C-alpha positions in Angstrom: 39.8 19.4 -94.4 43.2 17.9 -93.8 44.6 21.3 -93.0 41.9 21.9 -90.4 42.5 18.5 -88.8 46.3 19.0 -88.8 45.9 22.4 -87.2 43.5 21.1 -84.6 46.0 18.4 -83.5 48.8 21.0 -83.3 46.6 23.5 -81.5 45.5 21.0 -78.8 49.0 19.7 -78.3 50.0 22.8 -76.3 47.1 22.3 -73.9 48.0 18.6 -73.4 51.7 19.3 -72.8 50.9 22.1 -70.3 48.4 19.9 -68.4 50.9 17.0 -68.2 53.8 19.3 -67.2 51.7 20.6 -64.3 50.2 17.2 -63.4 53.1 14.9 -63.5 55.2 16.2 -60.6 52.4 16.0 -57.9 51.1 12.8 -59.4 54.5 11.1 -59.4 55.4 12.3 -55.9 51.9 11.3 -54.5 52.3 7.8 -55.9 55.9 7.5 -54.7 55.0 8.5 -51.2 52.0 6.2 -51.1 53.9 3.2 -52.6 56.2 3.0 -49.7 53.3 2.2 -47.3 51.6 -0.4 -49.6 53.2 -3.5 -47.9 51.9 -2.5 -44.5 48.5 -1.3 -45.7 47.8 -4.5 -47.6 48.0 -6.5 -44.4 46.1 -3.9 -42.4 42.6 -5.3 -42.2 41.3 -2.2 -40.3 42.4 0.2 -43.1 41.0 -1.9 -45.9 37.8 -2.3 -44.0 37.6 1.5 -43.5 38.3 2.1 -47.2 35.6 -0.4 -48.2 33.1 1.1 -45.8 33.8 4.6 -47.1 33.3 3.5 -50.7 30.2 1.6 -49.8 28.7 4.6 -48.1 29.5 6.8 -51.0 27.9 4.3 -53.5 24.8 3.9 -51.3 24.3 7.6 -51.0 24.7 8.0 -54.8 22.2 5.2 -55.4 19.7 6.7 -52.9 20.2 10.1 -54.5 19.5 8.6 -58.0 16.3 6.9 -56.8 15.0 10.0 -55.1 15.9 12.1 -58.1 14.0 10.0 -60.7 10.7 11.9 -60.4 12.6 15.2 -60.7 14.3 14.0 -63.9 10.9 13.3 -65.5 9.6 16.7 -64.4 12.7 18.6 -65.4 12.8 17.1 -68.9 9.2 18.1 -69.6 9.3 21.6 -68.2 9.1 24.7 -70.5 12.3 26.6 -71.3 11.7 29.4 -68.8 10.9 27.1 -65.9 13.7 24.8 -66.8 16.3 27.7 -66.8 15.1 28.8 -63.4 15.3 25.3 -62.0 18.7 24.9 -63.5 20.1 27.9 -61.7 19.1 26.6 -58.3 19.7 22.9 -58.9 23.0 23.2 -60.6 24.3 25.5 -57.9 24.7 22.4 -55.7 27.8 21.6 -57.8 29.4 24.8 -56.6 27.9 24.7 -53.1 30.8 24.4 -50.6 30.4 21.0 -48.8 32.1 22.5 -45.7 29.4 25.2 -45.5 26.7 22.7 -46.3 27.7 20.9 -43.1 27.3 24.2 -41.1 24.0 24.9 -42.8 22.7 21.4 -42.0 23.5 21.9 -38.3 21.6 25.2 -38.5 18.6 23.4 -39.8 18.7 20.1 -37.8 21.4 20.5 -35.1 21.2 22.0 -31.6 18.7 24.8 -31.7 18.0 24.1 -35.4 15.4 26.2 -37.3 13.4 23.2 -38.5 13.8 20.5 -35.9 16.5 19.4 -33.5 17.8 15.9 -34.2 20.4 14.0 -32.3 22.3 12.8 -35.3 25.1 10.3 -35.5 28.1 11.2 -37.7 27.2 8.7 -40.4 23.6 9.9 -40.6 24.7 13.5 -40.9 27.2 12.6 -43.6 24.6 10.7 -45.7 22.0 13.5 -45.2 24.4 16.2 -46.4 25.4 14.0 -49.4 21.7 13.6 -50.4 21.1 17.4 -50.2 24.1 18.0 -52.5 23.5 15.1 -54.9 19.8 15.1 -55.7 19.5 18.5 -57.4 22.7 17.8 -59.3 21.4 14.5 -60.6 18.1 16.0 -61.6 19.8 18.7 -63.7 22.4 16.6 -65.4 20.2 13.6 -66.3 17.2 15.9 -67.0 19.3 17.9 -69.5 20.0 14.7 -71.3 16.4 13.5 -71.1 14.9 16.6 -72.6 17.0 16.2 -75.7 15.8 12.7 -76.5 13.1 12.0 -79.1 10.1 10.4 -77.4 8.3 9.3 -80.6 9.1 5.7 -79.9 7.4 5.9 -76.5 4.4 7.5 -78.1 4.2 4.7 -80.7 4.5 2.0 -78.0 1.8 3.7 -76.0 -0.5 3.7 -79.1 0.2 -0.1 -79.5 -1.1 -0.6 -75.9 2.2 -1.0 -74.0 2.0 -0.1 -70.3 4.0 2.8 -68.9 6.2 0.5 -66.8 7.1 -1.6 -69.9 7.8 1.5 -72.0 10.1 2.9 -69.3 12.2 -0.2 -68.8 12.2 -1.3 -72.5 12.6 2.1 -74.3 13.2 5.1 -72.1 15.7 3.6 -69.6 18.2 2.3 -72.3 18.3 5.8 -73.8 19.1 7.5 -70.5 21.3 4.7 -69.1 24.6 6.3 -70.3 23.6 9.6 -68.6 22.7 7.8 -65.4 26.0 5.9 -65.2 28.0 9.0 -66.1 26.2 11.3 -63.6 26.4 8.7 -60.8 30.1 8.3 -61.5 30.6 12.1 -61.4 28.7 12.3 -58.1 30.5 9.4 -56.6 33.9 10.8 -57.8 33.0 14.2 -56.2 31.9 12.7 -52.9 34.3 9.8 -52.6 36.3 10.3 -49.5 40.0 9.6 -50.4 41.8 7.1 -48.2 45.0 7.9 -46.5 47.1 6.0 -49.1 47.6 7.6 -52.5 47.8 4.5 -54.6 44.5 3.0 -53.3 42.7 6.4 -53.7 44.1 6.9 -57.2 43.2 3.4 -58.4 39.6 3.7 -57.1 39.2 7.2 -58.5 40.5 6.1 -61.9 38.0 3.2 -62.0 35.2 5.7 -61.4 36.7 8.0 -64.0 36.7 5.2 -66.6 32.9 4.8 -66.1 32.4 8.5 -66.4 34.4 8.9 -69.6 32.9 5.8 -71.2 29.4 7.0 -70.4 30.2 10.5 -71.8 31.1 8.9 -75.2 27.9 6.9 -75.2 25.9 10.0 -74.4 27.4 11.8 -77.4 26.3 8.9 -79.7 22.7 8.7 -78.5 22.0 12.4 -77.9 19.4 13.9 -80.2 19.4 17.5 -81.5 18.1 20.0 -79.0 15.4 21.3 -81.4 13.8 17.9 -82.0 10.1 18.4 -81.6 8.3 16.2 -79.1 4.5 15.5 -79.2 2.9 17.1 -76.1 0.3 15.3 -73.9 -2.2 16.8 -71.5 -1.0 16.4 -68.0 -3.2 15.1 -65.2 -4.1 17.6 -62.4 -3.1 15.2 -59.7 0.3 14.6 -61.4 0.8 18.3 -61.7 0.1 18.8 -58.0 2.5 16.0 -56.9 5.1 17.4 -59.3 4.7 20.8 -57.7 5.2 19.4 -54.2 8.3 17.5 -55.3 9.9 20.4 -57.0 9.2 22.7 -54.0 10.9 20.1 -51.7 14.0 19.8 -53.9 14.2 23.6 -54.2 14.1 23.7 -50.4 17.2 21.6 -50.4 19.0 24.2 -52.5 17.6 27.4 -50.9 16.9 26.6 -47.2 20.5 25.8 -46.3 21.8 29.1 -47.6 19.0 31.0 -46.0 19.6 29.3 -42.7 23.2 30.4 -42.7 22.3 34.0 -43.5 19.5 34.1 -40.9 21.8 32.7 -38.2 24.1 35.7 -38.7 21.3 38.3 -38.9 18.9 37.2 -36.2 20.8 37.7 -32.9 18.9 37.0 -29.7 15.5 37.5 -31.4 16.3 40.8 -33.0 17.6 41.7 -36.5 21.2 43.0 -36.6 23.8 43.4 -39.3 26.6 44.2 -36.8 28.6 41.1 -37.7 28.7 42.2 -41.3 29.7 45.7 -40.4 32.5 44.3 -38.3 33.7 42.0 -41.1 33.9 44.7 -43.7 35.6 47.3 -41.4 39.3 47.8 -41.0 38.9 46.1 -37.6 38.8 42.7 -39.3 41.5 43.1 -41.9 42.5 39.5 -41.5 39.1 38.3 -42.9 39.2 40.8 -45.8 42.7 39.6 -46.7 41.5 36.0 -46.7 38.5 36.8 -48.8 40.6 38.8 -51.3 43.1 35.9 -51.5 40.2 33.5 -52.3 38.8 35.8 -55.0 42.2 36.4 -56.6 43.0 32.7 -56.6 39.6 31.9 -58.1 39.9 34.5 -60.9 43.5 33.7 -61.8 43.1 29.9 -61.8 39.9 30.1 -63.9 41.4 32.3 -66.6 44.6 30.2 -66.9 42.5 26.9 -66.8 40.2 28.3 -69.6 43.3 28.7 -71.9 44.2 25.0 -71.3 40.6 23.8 -71.6 40.0 25.4 -75.0 43.2 23.9 -76.4 42.3 20.5 -75.0 38.6 20.7 -76.1 39.4 21.3 -79.7 41.7 18.2 -79.7 39.1 16.0 -78.1 36.3 17.3 -80.4 38.4 16.6 -83.5 39.9 13.2 -82.5 37.2 11.9 -80.1 39.8 10.7 -77.6 42.0 11.9 -74.8 39.0 12.8 -72.6 40.5 10.6 -69.9 43.7 12.7 -69.7 41.6 15.9 -69.3 39.6 14.4 -66.4 42.6 13.0 -64.4 43.0 16.2 -62.2 39.3 16.2 -61.3 39.6 12.5 -60.2 42.6 13.3 -58.1 41.1 16.4 -56.5 42.8 19.4 -55.1 43.8 18.2 -51.7 45.8 15.1 -52.9 47.4 17.3 -55.5 48.5 19.6 -52.8 49.9 16.7 -50.8 51.8 15.7 -54.0 53.2 19.2 -54.4 54.3 19.2 -50.7 56.9 16.7 -51.7 58.7 19.5 -53.5 59.4 21.3 -50.2 62.7 19.5 -50.0 63.9 21.7 -53.0 61.7 24.8 -52.5 61.7 27.4 -49.7 58.9 27.0 -47.3 57.4 30.5 -47.8 53.9 31.9 -48.2 54.6 32.9 -51.8 55.6 29.3 -52.7 52.5 27.9 -51.0 50.3 30.4 -53.0 51.9 29.4 -56.3 51.4 25.7 -55.5 47.8 26.3 -54.5 47.2 28.1 -57.7 48.6 25.2 -59.7 46.3 22.8 -57.8 43.2 24.9 -58.7 44.3 25.3 -62.3 44.5 21.5 -62.7 41.1 20.8 -61.2 39.4 23.7 -63.0 40.8 22.6 -66.3 38.8 19.4 -66.1 35.6 21.3 -65.2 36.0 23.9 -67.9 36.7 21.2 -70.5 33.4 19.4 -69.6 31.6 22.7 -70.2 33.3 23.8 -73.4 33.6 20.4 -75.1 29.9 20.1 -76.2 30.0 23.4 -78.0 33.3 22.4 -79.6 31.7 19.2 -80.9 28.7 21.1 -82.3 30.9 23.4 -84.4 30.7 22.9 -88.1 33.9 23.4 -90.2 32.1 25.1 -93.1 33.0 28.6 -92.1 36.7 27.8 -91.5 36.9 25.9 -94.8 35.4 29.0 -96.6 37.9 31.3 -94.9 40.8 29.0 -95.8 39.6 29.1 -99.4 39.7 32.9 -99.2 43.4 32.8 -98.2 43.1 33.3 -94.4 45.5 31.3 -92.2 44.0 28.4 -90.2 44.9 30.0 -86.8 43.5 33.3 -87.8 40.3 31.7 -89.0 40.0 29.6 -85.8 40.4 32.7 -83.5 38.1 34.9 -85.5 35.3 32.4 -86.3 35.3 29.3 -84.0 36.3 31.1 -80.8 33.8 33.9 -81.3 31.0 31.3 -81.8 31.8 29.5 -78.6 32.8 32.6 -76.7 29.6 32.5 -74.6 30.3 29.0 -73.4 33.9 29.9 -72.6 32.6 32.8 -70.5 30.2 30.4 -68.9 33.0 28.0 -68.1 35.1 30.8 -66.5 32.4 32.1 -64.3 31.4 28.6 -63.2 35.0 27.8 -62.5 35.3 30.9 -60.3 32.3 29.8 -58.3 33.7 26.3 -58.0 37.1 27.7 -56.9 35.5 29.8 -54.2 33.7 26.7 -53.0 36.8 24.6 -52.9 38.2 23.4 -49.6 41.4 21.6 -49.9 44.7 22.8 -51.5 45.0 26.2 -49.7 44.1 24.7 -46.3 46.5 21.8 -46.9 49.3 24.2 -47.3 48.2 26.0 -44.1 47.1 29.3 -45.8 44.7 31.6 -44.1 41.4 31.3 -46.0 37.8 32.1 -45.3 37.1 28.4 -44.7 40.0 28.0 -42.3 38.7 30.9 -40.3 35.1 29.6 -40.4 36.1 26.2 -39.1 38.1 27.8 -36.3 35.1 29.8 -35.3 32.9 26.7 -35.3 35.4 24.9 -33.0 35.2 27.9 -30.7 31.4 27.8 -30.7 30.9 31.2 -32.5 28.4 30.0 -35.0 27.0 33.5 -35.7 30.2 34.9 -37.1 31.1 31.6 -38.8 27.7 31.8 -40.6 28.2 35.4 -41.5 31.5 34.5 -43.2 30.0 31.5 -44.9 27.0 33.5 -46.1 29.2 36.1 -47.9 31.0 33.2 -49.7 27.7 31.6 -50.6 26.4 34.9 -52.1 29.6 35.3 -54.1 29.4 31.7 -55.4 25.8 32.1 -56.4 26.5 35.4 -58.3 29.4 33.9 -60.3 27.5 30.7 -60.9 24.4 32.6 -62.1 26.7 34.6 -64.5 28.0 31.3 -65.8 24.5 29.9 -66.3 23.4 33.1 -68.0 26.2 32.8 -70.6 25.6 29.2 -71.4 24.1 28.4 -74.8 22.3 25.3 -76.2 24.0 23.3 -78.9 21.4 24.1 -81.5 22.9 27.6 -81.8 26.0 26.1 -83.5 24.2 23.9 -85.9 
């Protein structure tokens, strides 16, 4: 056992060192550049007010999303395995749905000439509506996954003793899911929090949110029940089933209609069906777009593979020690665009070329995707038992050989799931490449929107959406439940 623990610490050390080596330069430069503006910003009431309003809007949208997602959490946690897996594919996809494209999709549905209804929207209303469309399915999936693993025998006993459903919920059920609620809300707020112009203020607020996320994650691991715990089933009311069906259809519409509206906008041209835009994009006449798409794909695949190497090393260290989760999550809190701004401070010593920008963009993606892949791989690492490795060590195998041949093979499905999900998330990422001024699909789409060419912008966005959905579905398909490792 001591040999295993010693090896786990040494094995994870390489991942932590590599993460810190990549993270410290942009982090230090970002803080240094922001620190110089602190004296002026502290006295700038307008800036502080804008930062507070931005944070308040993000918190209000997160709270509203949580309230609207509560019925879905109850429905999701009680669904059968097949229905739950189908819902998980569509609901979780919102985590990889490009927010930039969601804005275009929202305008297709509710903007000028929208498919559903034309609404004269203020900027704040539009931002909040888009935030709700992205957050509600994600909250349902994450909290519902936690809720389905809880043992509900205490609730059944309380119901037998005559307790009301409201009292059971607030006294028994809510304390069990509270860590998942806080953690999910922190993740949603961290994802949607609009960073202020000053690096230090942005970093401090993001770190406070990250503390809530990490603390809640530790509490979840303590209260989580085995996935195969049997729950007593109750007969559902017909009226409740009907309302649940209407609710799930409405939430599914939030996930499916935006993507369909983008595809339809590029296919239906002046009332007739035409695929001419797609033919033009994939022909040699539009080589610029194909190069941008190839660059995004290459960046996504390369950064995901390298990030998976770091994530596996870090995950085994966190699983064995129960600490250092905060370090693994720092890049996710900082986000790719601020990391890119930090790397731009290196331009004083590096040549300002496309190759250098591509390398720095790759580093930004690796840092952010390492945090995401660690979150995916970590539960399976914690579920691993050391019996097999202890046996192989007794037979004379080295610890490293035993770990590679046994542990990594057991969690291989989750590693593949993390890689495919990271590829989808990298394709959906708008930030680092655009900050460096590289020619990406998103940069071209935004330029087309500014010119008023929504048809071609939607065609470009629909191709990216389909690719994101394919890679994300592959990731979901490779994921495994923790009971397989027990």
